LUMKOLVO-524179 format. One record per residue (C-alpha): residue number from 1; x, y, z. Coordinates in Angstrom, 3 decimals. Example, Ala and Ser with C-alpha at 12.3 -4.5 7.8 and 13.67 -1.06 7.14 Angstrom:
SITE  seq         u         v         w
SITE    1    12.300    -4.500     7.800
SITE    2    13.670    -1.060     7.140
This chain:
SITE  seq         u         v         w
SITE    1   108.705    76.866    84.946
SITE    2   109.409    80.525    85.672
SITE    3   111.835    82.206    83.296
SITE    4   114.090    85.059    84.328
SITE    5   112.810    88.624    84.338
SITE    6   114.691    91.634    83.066
SITE    7   114.425    95.401    83.158
SITE    8   115.937    97.561    80.438
SITE    9   117.747   100.472    82.118
SITE   10   118.231   102.977    79.329
SITE   11   117.554   106.686    79.699
SITE   12   114.132   107.490    78.259
SITE   13   113.139   103.815    77.865
SITE   14   111.036   101.875    80.385
SITE   15   110.841    98.166    79.507
SITE   16   110.184    95.045    81.604
SITE   17   109.784    91.415    80.598
SITE   18   109.142    88.305    82.698
SITE   19   107.931    84.759    82.304
SITE   20   107.574    82.378    79.396
SITE   21   105.653    83.801    76.453
SITE   22   106.596    81.120    73.906
SITE   23   103.427    79.042    74.345
SITE   24   101.173    79.913    71.414
SITE   25    98.129    78.387    73.131
SITE   26    98.179    80.861    76.043
SITE   27    95.460    83.510    76.353
SITE   28    96.728    86.986    75.519
SITE   29    95.687    90.288    77.134
SITE   30    96.908    93.519    75.536
SITE   31    96.454    97.206    76.345
SITE   32    97.918   100.098    74.369
SITE   33    97.920   103.802    75.222
SITE   34    99.038   105.446    71.987
SITE   35    99.221   108.982    73.417
SITE   36   101.493   108.073    76.323
SITE   37   103.225   105.279    74.405
SITE   38   102.455   102.645    77.036
SITE   39   101.941    99.016    76.038
SITE   40   101.155    96.024    78.207
SITE   41   101.005    92.391    77.080
SITE   42   100.093    89.565    79.470
SITE   43    99.651    85.863    78.754
SITE   44    97.604    83.435    80.863
SITE   45    97.946    79.664    81.137
SITE   46    95.672    77.504    83.308
SITE   47    94.400    80.527    85.257
SITE   48    97.949    81.619    86.082
SITE   49    99.887    84.554    84.716
SITE   50   102.514    83.081    82.365
SITE   51   104.299    86.208    81.135
SITE   52   104.271    89.998    81.207
SITE   53   105.831    92.543    78.870
SITE   54   105.571    96.203    79.916
SITE   55   106.733    99.048    77.679
SITE   56   106.596   102.703    78.688
SITE   57   105.515   102.051    82.292
SITE   58   106.981    99.242    84.404
SITE   59   105.555   100.356    87.766
SITE   60   103.624    97.065    88.102
SITE   61   106.624    94.898    87.226
SITE   62   107.189    93.473    90.710
SITE   63   103.473    92.720    91.104
SITE   64   103.300    90.735    87.861
SITE   65   106.640    89.064    88.536
SITE   66   105.441    87.713    91.882
SITE   67   102.181    86.450    90.350
SITE   68   104.238    84.542    87.776
SITE   69   106.788    83.165    90.246
SITE   70   104.152    82.054    92.768
SITE   71   101.786    80.683    90.095
SITE   72    98.948    82.579    91.759
SITE   73    95.426    81.704    90.630
SITE   74    94.225    84.911    88.948
SITE   75    90.677    83.747    88.125
SITE   76    89.011    86.247    90.458
SITE   77    91.070    89.218    89.236
SITE   78    91.330    88.377    85.544
SITE   79    89.015    91.174    84.412
SITE   80    91.125    93.857    86.076
SITE   81    94.548    92.212    85.744
SITE   82    95.633    94.563    82.957
SITE   83    95.050    97.590    85.190
SITE   84    97.777    96.550    87.610
SITE   85    98.103    96.176    91.348
SITE   86    96.109    99.277    92.298
SITE   87    92.898    97.632    91.034
SITE   88    93.503    94.309    92.754
SITE   89    91.782    92.934    95.843
SITE   90    94.794    92.680    98.136
SITE   91    92.997    90.181   100.387
SITE   92    92.945    87.722    97.501
SITE   93    96.372    88.162    95.892
SITE   94    98.336    90.160    98.463
SITE   95   100.399    93.285    98.172
SITE   96   103.437    92.769    95.895
SITE   97   105.828    93.691    98.678
SITE   98   104.216    91.173   101.057
SITE   99   104.633    88.428    98.476
SITE  100   108.410    88.915    98.340
SITE  101   110.751    86.777   100.443
SITE  102   113.373    88.523   102.585
SITE  103   116.190    87.406   100.275
SITE  104   114.400    88.529    97.085
SITE  105   116.349    91.268    95.347
SITE  106   114.461    94.542    94.996
SITE  107   117.156    96.864    93.623
SITE  108   119.218    95.444    90.771
SITE  109   121.545    98.449    90.703
SITE  110   122.921    97.943    94.222
SITE  111   121.735    94.433    95.092
SITE  112   119.322    95.530    97.839
SITE  113   116.917    92.852    99.092
SITE  114   113.555    93.136   100.822
SITE  115   115.276    91.994   104.012
SITE  116   117.767    94.868   103.806
SITE  117   114.888    97.365   103.808
SITE  118   112.978    95.727   106.654
SITE  119   116.173    95.512   108.732
SITE  120   116.797    99.222   108.108
SITE  121   113.351    99.982   109.550
SITE  122   114.017    97.682   112.512
SITE  123   117.317    99.495   113.142
SITE  124   115.496   102.806   113.596
SITE  125   114.917   104.360   110.172
SITE  126   111.652   106.333   110.392
SITE  127   111.471   107.764   106.875
SITE  128   111.931   106.363   103.392
SITE  129   114.710   108.889   102.824
SITE  130   116.607   107.389   105.772
SITE  131   116.082   103.890   104.353
SITE  132   117.412   105.029   100.969
SITE  133   120.535   106.453   102.583
SITE  134   121.125   103.313   104.658
SITE  135   120.479   100.680   101.974
SITE  136   120.944   102.505    98.669
SITE  137   117.558   101.354    97.344
SITE  138   115.865   103.688    94.855
SITE  139   119.060   105.749    94.445
SITE  140   120.118   104.249    91.122
SITE  141   117.867   104.130    88.071
SITE  142   114.714   104.527    90.199
SITE  143   113.016   101.430    88.797
SITE  144   112.630    99.880    92.257
SITE  145   111.131   102.984    93.879
SITE  146   107.535   101.770    93.962
SITE  147   108.148    98.361    95.536
SITE  148   110.881    99.701    97.868
SITE  149   108.419   102.298    99.137
SITE  150   105.744    99.622    99.593
SITE  151   108.117    97.467   101.644
SITE  152   109.041   100.459   103.804
SITE  153   105.400   101.422   104.414
SITE  154   104.371    97.837   105.196
SITE  155   107.335    97.421   107.576
SITE  156   106.931   100.687   109.468
SITE  157   103.136   100.711   109.639
SITE  158   101.666   103.715   111.455
SITE  159   105.015   104.910   112.825
SITE  160   105.717   107.012   109.723
SITE  161   104.191   110.456   109.313
SITE  162   106.545   111.652   106.593
SITE  163   105.520   113.385   103.419
SITE  164   107.407   111.819   100.535
SITE  165   109.538   114.366    98.693
SITE  166   112.217   114.175    96.025
SITE  167   114.748   115.422    98.565
SITE  168   114.827   116.884   102.055
SITE  169   115.452   120.354   100.578
SITE  170   112.037   120.560    98.868
SITE  171   108.350   119.953    99.603
SITE  172   107.781   118.560    96.096
SITE  173   107.492   114.840    95.479
SITE  174   109.353   112.986    92.741
SITE  175   106.054   112.677    90.882
SITE  176   105.502   116.470    91.080
SITE  177   108.936   117.179    89.629
SITE  178   108.653   114.579    86.887
SITE  179   105.179   115.838    85.908
SITE  180   106.506   119.397    85.637
SITE  181   109.296   118.183    83.346
SITE  182   106.940   115.995    81.271
SITE  183   104.654   118.996    80.720
SITE  184   107.475   121.220    79.435
SITE  185   107.081   122.276    75.806
SITE  186   110.725   123.276    75.392
SITE  187   114.038   122.052    76.769
SITE  188   115.164   123.727    79.987
SITE  189   118.376   123.575    81.987
SITE  190   118.705   122.193    85.500
SITE  191   119.140   125.740    86.793
SITE  192   115.915   126.887    85.096
SITE  193   113.953   123.973    86.577
SITE  194   115.401   124.663    90.031
SITE  195   114.366   128.306    89.783
SITE  196   110.848   127.519    88.549
SITE  197   110.267   124.986    91.322
SITE  198   112.056   127.084    93.978
SITE  199   114.778   124.534    94.677
SITE  200   117.950   125.284    96.583
SITE  201   120.914   125.821    94.234
SITE  202   123.274   124.111    96.650
SITE  203   121.717   120.635    96.756
SITE  204   123.854   118.259    94.679
SITE  205   121.591   115.142    94.707
SITE  206   118.619   117.153    93.411
SITE  207   120.754   118.436    90.555
SITE  208   121.660   114.885    89.525
SITE  209   118.009   113.816    89.682
SITE  210   116.707   116.772    87.649
SITE  211   119.528   116.298    85.133
SITE  212   118.488   112.646    84.701
SITE  213   114.772   113.454    84.361
SITE  214   115.478   116.134    81.735
SITE  215   117.677   113.699    79.835
SITE  216   114.956   111.022    79.965
SITE  217   112.325   113.465    78.710
SITE  218   114.220   115.189    75.913
SITE  219   116.850   112.562    75.029
SITE  220   119.264   113.897    72.379
SITE  221   117.690   117.385    72.481
SITE  222   118.946   117.857    76.022
SITE  223   122.501   119.105    76.508
SITE  224   123.994   117.847    79.762
SITE  225   125.561   120.261    82.200
SITE  226   128.726   118.435    83.255
SITE  227   128.506   119.974    86.737
SITE  228   125.164   118.236    87.244
SITE  229   126.445   114.823    86.179
SITE  230   127.300   112.217    88.811
SITE  231   130.936   112.408    89.880
SITE  232   132.104   109.285    88.018
SITE  233   130.570   110.429    84.735
SITE  234   132.129   113.862    85.090
SITE  235   135.585   112.398    85.797
SITE  236   135.333   109.629    83.155
SITE  237   136.574   107.353    85.924
SITE  238   135.197   105.266    88.768
SITE  239   135.960   106.463    92.289
SITE  240   137.250   103.540    94.364
SITE  241   136.991   102.879    98.107
SITE  242   140.519   104.171    98.775
SITE  243   140.011   107.510    97.009
SITE  244   141.806   106.498    93.803
SITE  245   140.133   105.986    90.417
SITE  246   139.854   103.337    87.733
SITE  247   139.519   104.002    84.012
SITE  248   138.286   101.741    81.214
SITE  249   139.195   102.479    77.575
SITE  250   136.649   101.354    74.998
SITE  251   137.252    98.020    73.280
SITE  252   134.283    97.364    71.015
SITE  253   133.202    93.746    71.058
SITE  254   136.231    92.907    73.193
SITE  255   138.539    93.589    70.241
SITE  256   141.909    95.321    70.521
SITE  257   145.219    95.475    68.642
SITE  258   148.874    94.904    69.548
SITE  259   149.488    98.656    69.218
SITE  260   146.652    99.472    71.642
SITE  261   147.848    96.880    74.143
SITE  262   151.419    98.186    73.905
SITE  263   150.219   101.770    74.404
SITE  264   148.182   100.798    77.486
SITE  265   151.109    98.816    78.889
SITE  266   153.497   101.741    78.371
SITE  267   151.027   104.174    79.996
SITE  268   150.452   101.816    82.935
SITE  269   154.206   101.559    83.498
SITE  270   154.801   105.310    83.094
SITE  271   152.085   106.290    85.589
SITE  272   152.794   103.379    87.944
SITE  273   149.307   101.876    87.726
SITE  274   149.229    99.250    90.506
SITE  275   146.480    97.001    89.121
SITE  276   145.524    96.101    85.545
SITE  277   142.521    93.791    85.193
SITE  278   140.641    92.192    82.317
SITE  279   136.964    92.878    83.084
SITE  280   133.983    90.581    82.654
SITE  281   132.942    92.854    79.792
SITE  282   136.075    91.965    77.791
SITE  283   137.850    95.259    78.427
SITE  284   140.936    96.368    80.355
SITE  285   140.500    98.217    83.651
SITE  286   143.339   100.358    85.010
SITE  287   142.893   100.689    88.785
SITE  288   144.470   102.667    91.603
SITE  289   144.989   105.937    89.723
SITE  290   145.334   109.193    91.714
SITE  291   143.031   112.033    90.616
SITE  292   145.900   114.235    89.397
SITE  293   147.002   111.558    86.914
SITE  294   143.619   111.147    85.192
SITE  295   143.922   114.011    82.686
SITE  296   147.475   113.249    81.470
SITE  297   146.681   109.537    81.235
SITE  298   143.520   110.147    79.201
SITE  299   145.488   112.455    76.892
SITE  300   148.007   109.728    76.152
SITE  301   145.286   107.101    75.762
SITE  302   143.475   109.437    73.357
SITE  303   146.699   110.091    71.436
SITE  304   147.009   106.319    71.020
SITE  305   143.620   106.283    69.263
SITE  306   141.423   105.075    72.127
SITE  307   138.619   106.771    74.040
SITE  308   136.715   106.263    77.254
SITE  309   134.363   103.312    77.310
SITE  310   130.906   103.509    78.869
SITE  311   131.906   102.404    82.349
SITE  312   130.770   105.178    84.656
SITE  313   127.054   105.843    84.127
SITE  314   123.685   104.282    83.365
SITE  315   124.312   103.201    79.792
SITE  316   124.865   100.206    77.557
SITE  317   128.503    99.578    78.356
SITE  318   129.800    96.829    76.115
SITE  319   128.771    93.964    73.852
SITE  320   130.630    90.755    74.656
SITE  321   131.344    88.417    71.767
SITE  322   132.899    85.066    70.969
SITE  323   135.314    84.832    68.022
SITE  324   132.500    83.681    65.743
SITE  325   132.660    82.172    62.273
SITE  326   135.747    84.185    61.337
SITE  327   137.917    81.909    63.501
SITE  328   135.873    79.255    65.321
SITE  329   135.504    75.842    63.684
SITE  330   131.954    75.638    65.049
SITE  331   131.108    79.323    64.528
SITE  332   127.883    80.068    62.671
SITE  333   127.920    83.890    62.448
SITE  334   130.343    86.816    62.408
SITE  335   129.726    87.646    66.065
SITE  336   132.675    90.026    66.483
SITE  337   131.508    92.353    63.704
SITE  338   127.947    92.214    65.039
SITE  339   129.143    93.194    68.534
SITE  340   131.041    96.167    67.097
SITE  341   127.969    97.275    65.107
SITE  342   125.758    96.992    68.201
SITE  343   128.130    99.131    70.262
SITE  344   128.286   101.678    67.437
SITE  345   124.481   101.825    67.377
SITE  346   124.250   102.960    71.013
SITE  347   127.441   105.029    71.091
SITE  348   127.099   108.797    71.446
């Protein structure tokens, strides 16, 4: 049976895994590009793709996922299977986007399905940029860009004459911009990249995209320009649908203390916070906060010994834990301490 697939969405890391790779009798196909740090591992069982693990390049993730889910006979394409969808005979296995059902989710960031994209085209969207604006696909981490674009092109057919660009303010494609950044030998700022590529200085979405690509390329060597960060990251708060904000203090592993709870309660009362919610990530969310109250509230939260949790950007946000062996009669490991250590490991 098909196991769940997952994509790791961490800046600078491209990882995808799908299927069941626990069967030791399966055939194994492996490719490794040491220079570009790209690794691919596929397993085959009874002429069907059983699992796929992609590291460094997950552009073929949807293609492999559909082969696994549909138990497609890959006998005729086995020799070129490692090379991905571009080498396949589409008459035999089909385009990945065609193999998806309308209710199959394409974008995990915003929950966009194939049907959402096709309906956007049917409603009059003539360019992929228009589809992105209408549905939100390919506007998050970018991992769904390839298959979202395929669905758009298949749906619109010959009606589209657009040239795909990173943004409407430039003639350069996303691939052009990312290649320029990958080829850089030294860290540059967003402003320097804009100038070199002749971008408009006034386009906010481009700034966010370039900021993200630079961060992915240079990791800790890159110093973020706060003005180029997405709004929520810059504010350390999530903008809500009514114009107010929510803030989430860090609680590693879901742990807190009476003093921290008392401080948060006092702050919530003082600033008349209308909604206080325990999140699914075992933290406390303060909602309905006007913009002018964010700074003084964060000062008091900081004075109480707490800081902002990862709740506003593309990052590992929290590690949930049970009480573990320290308290549970059936506990086998110290899960709370492990959760705290894991959060510390990714905290920066």
